[in-house]
N, C-alpha and C positions, 0 to 999 in steps of 0.2 A: 513452441507451444504458445497458446493464447491464455492469458490470465482473464478468465470470465469473472468479472468482479462487479459488485454493486456496493455503493457506500451510502450510508444514511446518517442523519443526525439522530441521536438517541435522546429521547426526552425523559426516560426512566432508566438510567444506567444500572441501578442496583437490581431492578427486576430483570433486565436483560442478562446481567452477570449471573444471577441465580439460575436462569434457564440454561445458559451456556455451561455453568458448573455441573449441571445434570448430564451434559453431553461428553465432557472431557475435563481432564485436569488442566488448569490454567498454567501458562508459562509467562511469568512477568518479566518483561524486558524493556530496556531503554534503547531506542535507536538514535544514533547521531548521524544524520544524513547531510551530505554535501552534494549539491547538484551542479553539474558542469554544462557549459555550452561553448560554442565557438565564439570568438570575439564579435562576430557579426550577428549573433543570435539565431543562426540558421537552424540549430536543433529545435529550439523553441518554436520557431516559425513553421517547422515541419511537424510539429506536435510530437517530437521525440524527446526522450529523457536519457540522461547519462548520470548515474549516481554512484557514489561510494557510501555505503552504509556500514557503520560499526554498531554491532548489537551487543549490549552488555546485559548478560543474564545473571541469575543467582550463582551459577557455578562456572561460567565461562564467558569469554569475549570472542566474537568472530567478526570478520569483515567480508562484505560481498560487494562485487562490482556488478552493476545492473545497467542494461540498455533496454529501453522500451521503445518499440516502434510506434507509428501512428495508429490511432484507434481503428479497429476493424468493425466495431459496432458503435455508431454515433450515440445512440440512446443511453448506453451504459458507459461508454468510454473504454471498453475492454480493449486491451492492447497485446501484441506479441511481446513476450518478455524473455530475455536471455540474461542469466545470472550465473556467476561463478564465484567461488571462494577466493579470497586474497589473503596471503600470509601476513603481509605487513601493510597496514593502512597508510602510513606515511609514504611508503614507496609507491603505492597506487596513486596517491595524490600527486607525487612528484612526476610519475610517468604521464599522467593526464596533462599536467601543466607543461611538461617537456614536449608533448605532442601539440601544444598550442591551445588546449582547452583552458577555460578560465572558470574558477568557482563563481557561481551566480548567487547562490543562497545556501545557507547551512542552518539547521535547526534541530531541535530534539523532539522526539515523539515518545510518549510513555504508553506502552502497549501491554495488553493482557491477551495472549494468543491461545487459541483452542484449535487443535486438530481433531477432526472427527469425520465419520462417514455418515452421509445423509443422502437419501434417494439414489443409492448406489455409487456415490461420488465421494472422493476424498476432498474435504473442505477445510479451509482455514478461516476462522472467524477471529477478528482482531478488534478489541475495544481500544480506542485511541483517544488520548488527551494530548494536545499540543499546548504547552504552557502559554504560548503567545496568542492562542486562538480560543475564543469562548466555546464551551460545549464539549460534549463527548460524541464520538463517531463510532460507527460499526462498519468495518469492511468485511465482506464475505466473498470468498473467491474459491475457484476450483480451476485447475489447469486442464485444458482441452485442446483438441485439434480444431483448426478453423471451421471445419464442417459442422462441429458440434456446439458452436458458440451459443446459438439461439436456444437449443435444448438445455444447455448448462445454465444459461441465465434464467430460464423458466424455473429450474430446480432451485437456484439461488434465491429467486423471489419467493418461492414457496417456503423455504427455510426461514427467510426473513419474517414472513407472515407468522410462522409458528413461534418466532421469538418476540412477536408483538411489534414488529416494524412494518409500517404501512407504506404504500407506494408514495404517499405524500411526504414521507420522511426522507426519501432518496435525494441525493445531491450529487452533482458533478463537480462541485467546488473542489479545487486542489489545495492541499496544505501549502504548497509553495506560493500560490497566489494569495491565500489567506494570511500567511506570515508576512509576505511582502507588503500587503495592504496595511497590516498592523504597524510595520516599521516605517511606512511612508509618512 
C-alpha cells in the first residue's frame, strides 16, 4: 500500500484542532521513534526508511516496525509503507542491530490523531509537535494502491483546504532532518 500523505506547517493550531474535533474524537499519543540505516547510509541514500516506533497512549503502549520505500510521487513524497506490530521494542532494536543496522536518530513526537472518513476515504489526520522543532505540523494521509495515488492526493488536498490549510503551508521537510539540524 502507498501512504498518500501531505504534511503542512500549521499557523493556527487551535483552529485546526477545533475543526478536526468536529470530525472525530482525538487520540492523544506520544511516539518514540528510532530510525535505522546501514553503516554506509545506503537506506537514506535510496530514500528509504526503517523505523521502530513505540506509541504511548492514554490506555496502552504498542510498538511497530515500519519500512518505507522510495517516494512514488515526488511532489508529495508519498511512499510505499509496510508496518507490523512488535511485541517487545527492546527485542526489535536488538534484532535490527544484530542484522547490522545502526540507530541514526531517535526523537519524540507528541501527536493528536483523528481517524475519519472524507471524500469516501478512510483518513488519518495527525497534529504533531516535536519538542526539538519549532511549530506545529499537520499530516493527512490515506492508504491506497499505487494507481490511486494522484486521486487520493487530490482528496487529501481538498480536506486540507477545508481545514484551513493552504497549498503554501505544505512542506516536504522531514522530522528526522529538522531534529538533526537542531542537534548540529
